[in-house]
N, C-alpha and C positions, 0 to 999 in steps of 0.2 A: 783174458787180457792183463798185461802187468797193471799193477796198482803201486801207487805212491805209498810206502809204508805208514801205518797210522798207529800212534801210541795211544793207547788207552788206560787209564787209571783202573785197578782192579777195584771191585765192589765187595767190600766185607761185612758180614753180617754183625750185629751188636753181640758183644760178649753174653752168654747167659748169666742170668742173675745167681749169685753165689749161694750156695746150701748153707744152712745154720750149722755151725760146728765145725766145717770143713774149710772154711775160708782163708782162715790165718795161715796154716801150714802151707797151702797153695800159694798164697799171696808172697811168703817168704821165699818159698822156693823159685820164683819168678822172678823176684827181685835179684836174689843171687846169680841167675843166668844173665839177666841183663847186666850186672855189674861185671861179670867175668868175660862178655862177649859185646862190648859196645858197637863194635862194627856190623856184626850180623844184625843187631838190633835196629841200627839205622836202616840198613837195606829193607827188613821187613816193614818198617814203618812206612817208607815210601812205596813199596810194593815193587821194587827193582828185581828183575830177575837176576840170578846169580851165575847163569851160564856164561862162560867166558867170552865168546864171540859176540853175543848180542848185548851184553853189557857194555863191552868196549865200544861197540858201533855207537851206541846211544850216548855214552859219555862223550866221544868225538864229536857227535853231532851236535850236543849240546854246548861244548867248549867253543866249537867254531862258529856256531850260528847265534848264541846267545838268546836274545829274545825270540828270533825267528825259529828255534827249534821246532816249536808247537806251530804247525802249519794248519791253515784252514782246509777243510774238506771241500771236494769238489761239488759245489753247489752253487746254483744262480742266486745273486743277491735278492732279498725281498724288494718289494715295491717295484716301480717303472724303471725298466732296463734303458741304458742310453742308446741313441740311434746315430750319435753324431761322433767325429774323433777330432780331438785337440791335440796338437804335438807343441811343446815348448822346448825350444833349442836354446839352451845356456852355453855360448860359445866362448871360449878363452881366446882373446886377439891380444895377447902379451907376444913381444918380440920373440919369446922362446919356442913359440910354435914354429917359427920359422928358421929355427936353428941359432938365432941372435942372443947376445948376452950368456946367460947359463945353459941356453938350450942346448940339445943333444942330436936333434934332427929337424930337418926341414919338413913337415908333415901336414902342414896348414892346408894345402889344396887338395891333397888326397882326403882329409877330413871333411873339407866342403863337399868333395864328390860324395862321399858316404851320406852325408846330410841329404844331398839332393836324390840320391838313389833310394833313401828311404821315403823321400816325399813322392817320387813317381812310383814306388811299388804299392806304398801304404795308402796313398793318396787321401792323407788328413782333410777332413773339411776345413779346419782352420789350424794356420801355424803362427807361433809368436817368436820369432829370432830375437834373442837377448844376446849382445855382446858385452864383455866385461874385460877390465885390466885392472886400473887402479880405482876401479869402482865400476857402477853401471855406465855403461859407454852408449848403447843406442838399444831403441825397443821398438821393434814394428811388427804388426799383426797383418796375416794375408788370409783372404778368404779363397778356398780352392786352389791352392799354391801349385799343385801338378798342372794346373791349365791357365796359370797367372804369370804373364810376362813380368809383372813387376817383382814378384819372388826371384824369378831368375835373374833380373838385372840386380836386384839388392845382394842376393847372394855373391855375384860375380864381383860386386864392389866391396865386398867385406875384407879388409886388410888386417894383418897381424902385426901392429907396429906401437903397441903399448910398452910401458915400463915395469908394470908392478902385477902381482896377482892378488887382488883382494878377494878372494873367493868368498868366504863366508858372508862379507858384508854385501857383496854384489848377488849371492844367489838368494839372501833374505830380502834384499829389493826386488828380485824378479819374481819372487812367489807369492809376495804380499798381495799384489793388486790383482791376483787371478780371481775372478769373481766365480760365484757357485753356477753351475750349469747342470742342472739335474739329468738332462738329456745327452750330454756330452761325456765321453770318455777321455781323460786327460793323461798323456805319457810326457814326461819331463827328461830330456837327456843333458846333462852337465858333462861336458868335454873339456878337459884340461890337462896340461902336461906338467901343472906345476903344483906347488903346494902354497897354503895361503901365506903371505908375507907381510899381513897388515899388522904393524906394531902396535895399534890400538885395539886389536882384537881382544875380547875377555875370554877367560876358560871355556865359558859356554857358548861362544859364539856359532861354533857348527851345529850344536844340537838347536840354538835358537833359529838358525837357518832353516832347517827342517821343518820346525813347529811353524814357522810362517806360512805354509800351505794349509789353511785351514779351510779352504772351499773344496776339499777333495772328496771323491765319492769312493764306495768300496771297491772298485777295480782301478781306480787311478794308480800308478806307480811312478817312483823317480829313480834313474839309474844314474849312478856317478861312475864314470869312466875315466879312469886314470891310464893318460897315454904315455907309456914309457917310463912311468914313476910308480912309487908306492902311495896308497892312500894312508895320510898321515893318521897318527893315533886317536887324535880328537875326532877325525871324522869318522874312522872306524867306529867308536864308541857311539857316535851319533846315530850312525847307520843301523847299529846292532839295537839300539835303542828306540828306532822308530818301526812302525808297523806298515810302512807302505814304500820303504826306499832299500836298496841294495847298491854295491859296488862291484866293479870289474876292474883289475888291472891288466894291462897289456903289456908285453914286451916292447922294447925299442923299435921303433918303425913298424910296429903291427896296427893295422887299420881296423876299427870294429866295424861289424855289419850290423847296423841298426835295426835293420829289418827282423834278424833273429831267424834267419834261413839257413845260416851255415854256421860251422863251428865257432866262426871268429864272433858270432853273435850271440853265442850259448849265455844264456842268463838275462837277455835283453828281450826275451819274447813277451809279448802282451798287446793290448792294444784291442781293437775292433776290426772284424774282417767281414765284408758281405760277400756271401756265397751264393754263386748261382750254379755252379757245378761242385758236387761235394768233394770231388777230385782236388779241388783248389785248396780244401782245408790241409791237405798234405804239405803246403809250403809254410804253414804256421810254425813249424818248429824243425830243428834240424833232423835229418834221417837217424832213424834208430830211437828216438825220444819215445820211453814208455807214457801213454797218454791214458787218461780217464776222461769221461763225457758225461755231462749233465745238460738235459734239454728241458725245454718248456713244453706244457701240452701240446701246443702247435706243432712240435718237432718230434712227437713221441715216435715217428717212424725212422728217424735217424739212427743209424747203429754204427759203432766202431768195427773196422775191419780187423779183427783179432789176428788173423794169418799175417798182415802186416806188420804188426806190432811183436810178433813172435819172431821176427827176422826171417821169415819164409818170404821168398820173393812172390810177389803178386802185381798183377798189371793194373789192378783198380786202386782207387784212391784210398785213404784212411776212414772216409765216412761213405756208408752204405746206406741205400735207401729202400725200406721195405713197404712203402705205401707213400700216399700223398702227403705232402708238408705244407703246412699253411705260411702264405707269402707273409714275411717279417717276423716268423717265429724265432726264436733265439735258443742257442745252445751254448755251453761253456767247455772248451776243450783245455785239459788242465794237465800239467806235468810236474814231478816232484823237482824240489828244489835242485840246482845243478850243483854237481860234484866237480866240475872242470876246474884246472888250475886257475888261481887269480879271482876266485869269487869271495867276495866280502858280504857277510848277513846275506846268503842267498835265500830267496823265498820261493815258495810255489808259485810256478808259472801258469798263467791263465789268459787265455784269448777267447773273447766274446765273439761268439758266430751269429750272423743275421742272415737267415735264409731267405732267398728271394721266393721260395715255394716251387713245387713241381706241378701242382695243380690246385686251384681254389677248392678249399674245404665245402664253401657254400655258394651255389650259381643261383642268382635271383632270377626266376623263369618268367615272371610278369612285370617288369618294370613299367608298362603303361597303366598300371592299376590306379582307379582314381582314389586318392588319398585324404579326400577332403570329405568329412563325416558331420552329416547332421544327426540330432538325437535319434536312435534308433536305426541308423545307417549302418552296412557293413562294408568292410574293405577286408580282402583276402590276400596276403603276400605269399607266393609259392617259391620253394627252395627245392633244389636238389643238391643232396650231400654227399661226399666222398664216402666210399663203403667203410663199414666198421664203427660208426658214430652211433652212441645210444640215443636216438632221436626220440623214442618213446619217453625219456626222462627230461626232455627239453622244457623250459618254462620262460616266462617273460617277465621283466619288471620295467619300472619306469614308464609305466601307461597311465599316469593319472589322468582321469576324466574318461577313461575308455575301459571296454571290458575286453580281456584277451584270452583267447583260446588256442592252444596248440594242438595241431592234428597230426599224428604219424602213426602209421602201422607198425607194429613189430616187424623188424628185418626189412623195412621198406627204405628206400633212398628217398623218398619224396616227403616234404614237410610244408605245412601250411600254417600260417598265423591268421588267425581271424580277429579282426577288431570290430567293435561295435561303439558307436557314439554314446555317451551316457550324458555327461555335463561339462564336455570340454568347451570353454568359450570360444566364440566366433572369432576367427582369426589366429588364435593361439595355436602354436605347434608343439608337440612332444616327440622326443627321439626314444622309443623304447629299446631296450636292450635284450636279445637272445641269450639264454643260458644253457650251454650244453654240457654236459660232464666231460671234463677231458681237454676243452677247449677254451681259450679266454673269451669273454664276453664280446658277442658280436653285435654292434650297433646296426639296429635296423632303420630303414628310411623313416623321416619325419611324417606324421600325420596331423592335419590341420583341422580345428573345428570350425563348424559353419553354423549359421543361423535357421532355425526352423526345426522341424522333424518332431517326432513323438516317440516315446519309449513304449515298447510292448506292456501290455497290462500283466501283472503277477497275481496269480490265483491266490486267494487270502488262505491264511493258515490258521486251523481253528487252535486256539489257544486251550491248555489243559485246565481241565475244572479241579480245584483244590478243595476237599472236603473241609467244612467247618465244624468244629467239635460243637456239641449243644452247650448252651450256657444257662444258668438259672440266676433269676435275680432273687436277691434277698428280700424277704418280706418281713414288715415290722408291724406290731400292734399298733392299735389307735393310741396315739399320744394321750397321755395323762389316763389310760385305761386303769382298772381296778387292780390288773396284775403287773402294770409297767413296773413298779418299784420292788415286787416280790422276788427273793432269790429262788431259784428252781431247786427242788428238793433232789437228793442223791439219786433217787428211784427213777425220776424223771430224766436225768442227766444220762443215766445208763440206757434208758429206752430211747434217747435221742439219738444217741451215738450207735446203738444197734441197728436203728433205720437208717441212718445216713449210711453205714456200712454196707447195708443190703442193697440201697439205691446206687451206690458206687460200683459195686460188683455185678449189679445187673445192667448199669450203662456200659460197662467195659466189655460185657458179655456180648450186648447186642450191638456195638459200635460196628459201623460198616467199615470193610477195608477200603483203604485209599483207592480212588478210581484210577485205572491205568493211564498213563499219558497218552493224551491223543495221538494217531497216527498223522504225520505232516500230509497235507492234502496233495492227493496224486496228481502228478502234473497232467495238464491238459494234453489230450492226444495230439500229435503233431498235424499240421495242415497238410492234406494229401499233396502229393506232386502229380499235377496234371499236364506238365508241359517241360520242354527242355529247350534253353535259348542258346544257340550256337553263334557267339558274337562275332562282330568284325575281328577282334583281336586274337581270334582263335580260342577263347575261352569258353566255357560252358556255365550256364546258370540253369537253377532250378526255379520253376514257375509253379506257386502253390495254388490251391483252389481260390483262394482270397486274393490273389493277384500278386502277392510278394514275392520279389524276385532276389536270390541269394545266390552268390558266387560259389563256385566249385574248382578246388583245386585241379587244373587241368595240365598233364605232363604235356611236353613239346615234342617227345619222342618216344617211341615204344608203344605196346599195347598196355592198355589200363582197364579196369572194372570200374564203371562209373557209381555203382552200388557202394563199392569201397572207398572211392575217393569222397564221395558226397556223404558218406556215413548214412545212407538212407537203404535200410535192409531190403526193400520190396524192390529196388533197382539192381539188385546183385544179380550177376550172371550177363549183365548188357555190357559187353566188351567194345572197345573202339581203338583208333590210333590215329595218330595226326598224318594228314595226307597231303601231298603237293597241292591238290586242288581244294581241299577242306579236311573234313572229319569222315574216315572210313568206318561204317559199322562193321564190326567182326563178327558178332554173335548175339543171337537174342534168346533169352528163356522162353520155352514153348509157351507160358501162360502170359507173357507181357507183349503188348501191341504198341509200337512206334509209329506214328503217321506224320505225314508231310502234306498237309491240307487233306484231301480225301484219300490220298494213296499211302497205304501200308509200305514201310520199308523192308527191306530183304538184307541178309548179311551180303556184304561187297557193296552196297549203295554208299555214294560219296555225298556227304551234305555240306553244302556252301556255306561260308560265313555269312552271317546275318539272317540265318533261317530260324523260324519258330516250330518246333515239333510236339505233337501230342504224346501223352502217355496214359496207358489204361492197364489195369492188372485183371486176371480172369480167375484167379486162385485164391480163396479166403486165406490161405496161410501166408501168402504174400501182400495181403492187403495192408494199408498203413495202419498202424497201431501203436501204442505208448513208445517211446524210445527204449531200445535194448541197451542204453547206458554202457556199461564197461564191454558188454557182449557185441557192441555193434560191428566190429569188426570181424566177427564169426561168419555173417552172411545169413541169409535164410534158404531153405528152411532150416529150423533148429531139431536136434534129435537129443534125446537123453539116454545114455549108456550107463546102466547100474551095475557095479562091480563091488559087491559087499557094502562097506561104508562109504566108498568112494563113488560119486557121482560125475561122469563126464558129459559136459555140453559141448556138442559138435555142430559146425556149420560147414557149409563148403570151404571156407577159408581158413579154418582154424579150430582149435580145442580149448576148453578150460576144465580144469578139475576142481572139485571141491570135495572135501572130506566131511563128512556130516557127523558132528559130535552131540549135538544138543538133542534132547527127546524130540522136539519140534523145530524144524528150520523152515522159515519163509526163503524159499529160493529168490525171490526179488529182491528181498533185503540183503541176504547173504551175498549174491552176486552182483549187487548194485545194479539190476536191471528192472526199472519200472515195469516193465511189460509183464514181468513174471510174479508181480507182487500179487500175494494170495495163493500162489502154487506152494503148498507147504507139503513137506514129507516127514517121516519119523522113521527113527531107527529102531528096528525091533530084531534083537539078535546082530545078525550081519546081514539082514534083508533091510531095504527101504520100502516102507509103505506109503502109499499115496494118502493123506489125510483132507486135503481139500483143493478144489480147483475152482479158479474165478469163473465168472460167466463170460469173461473175454477171450478164454482159449479152452482147449481140451486136448487130453494125451490120448494117444490110440497106439495100438501094436504096431510096429514097422510093416508094412505090407499087407495090413488087415484094416478093416474098418472097424474093429472092435474098439468102443471108446473106454477108457479105464474109470472106474467108478471108485470114490473115496473107500479106503479100508482094504485095496487090493495091493499085492506086492508089485512094485514096479518091474517089467520085464527087463531083460538084457537090452533091448532095442525099443525105445518108444519115440513118437513123433509128435511135436507141438503144433498144433493148428492154432492159429489164430483167428478169432471169429469175428472181428472188427468191433 
């Protein structure tokens, strides 16, 4: 795509330190060159290239634009972006606008028509109409002027019958009262056919008028439009010294296009557009304008149509969508400063786009979930996301008084956020925020605390034992003894020192090594799942052997694996989908029995809402066991594939690779899987040896019943059996 030329200062390295004995002749030579060619020296210091075309263009731009020569890059401003628009029309109502007095043409009605067209096309949320001649004349503000009959009546009643053009005084009075509105983008149009004729105006009146707009934001702009006249030198200097204002001079009887859609509005582009159809952004600039685009994370699927920008005919608009766009996402459409005739202090043109979105990036699937939590109670919010979002990196903040856990399988579009009540006071609500890389923070529904409930007990953690070095108490002879006042002989002193040294060496040699830090207590095995509840709201819940009920993220469309959704490995392989009449069971693992009352369910059966199902497992490798932690998404059974120093842990739904470096590796600790704690291997050359297997599991060769014993090499394919 075509981009605005960017001027960057060269980065030069510091000169090397002079070498002794050679610095003076070299310094003298350099000074002689500088004195003989000062022009080249200045160019070298500023880093300006000496090629004729590029140097001439840069010099012309700097001379013509002054302070506006250095243009900002196309980037969205930091902080909250505006969502509303405000237009301020500062309209000259002196008689010259109707050709009276020193006026040269009657253009007033045409100018009013141009203002009204701007209102109808750009539809600002708020408009302030300010008229002036011999000072500020009227000031009225209208909400939603495109649909406000008061605006239409006020514009029609506006007359140009004043006697003077006190421009700078009036402009200052117009800009000073503008209040800061961080959520609003403001565009000011100054429309006049004359020059300031206020005899009391000071030399700095033009600059003071522009400086009066102190409540402006980074995207706010002011356009001084001179109708059939030149912009005076004082106003030009003020425009060039400003960082937000520019000017446009138009020939006699030529009316500006304030919308910026045609050549008559070149240089007046700006403001905010709400885009429903990406092709509508094509109207933000005149045809053929080279553009660049900056997008917020929610609009990362928006692209510029480069074929259109290269003047190749195309039927599509300038913006293309490559995926979903978040509703309300922002983009900034930028163009370089206009080089058309009549531009004064031209600036980079920027139009903020608000996109209504092609599809929601997150869809809340269970809005009926009970979000009032006692201590220990759970609530699970389920979402379906647009493709391509890194849900496994999602996190939650702002959940004070709750414990939050985000659950999402890699590559899945389903996301669940589970909250458990901790110490949230009764009646108090919190609104957590979901954070997904690449998206703005997503506020979640509020959750409210309730009285009662109890927290689950936490198994105690054994504190590490710190060894205490032995201490010796000094011994003293009896007070007033026969030897108490006698000085020890030199021989006795030497013997004493030798004994002390021997004792010290012996104690250090026999000192015990510090006891290793105690391993944190192993979490208690999870309560076996003995039932499934299919609720009236078409969601599923697990029923434990202790009667505890916990919700499961339940997709509303498409087949799903209950073991994966509930993160319960021994339910993996149980597949179902929502049906018109309830929940259709698609497949059962051969060793899992699901019953309704005394009847065993079969594939194809439909479970009605409000039904309680029983669950029983028949194979010990699928029996409930300590949690698999980070391996829960792999499903069961688990297999170990040994390929030299790399160990692959595979399940029905995924694989995890681990490179073994240490002489002894505990797979439970290395993989953060408590169910494998105590299963340790060792690297011997390029082979892995089984060092130890806990009593809770065993390894056997795939397809055989041979159980591996410690000290034997791992085969290429071994199966893990959990013994319960």
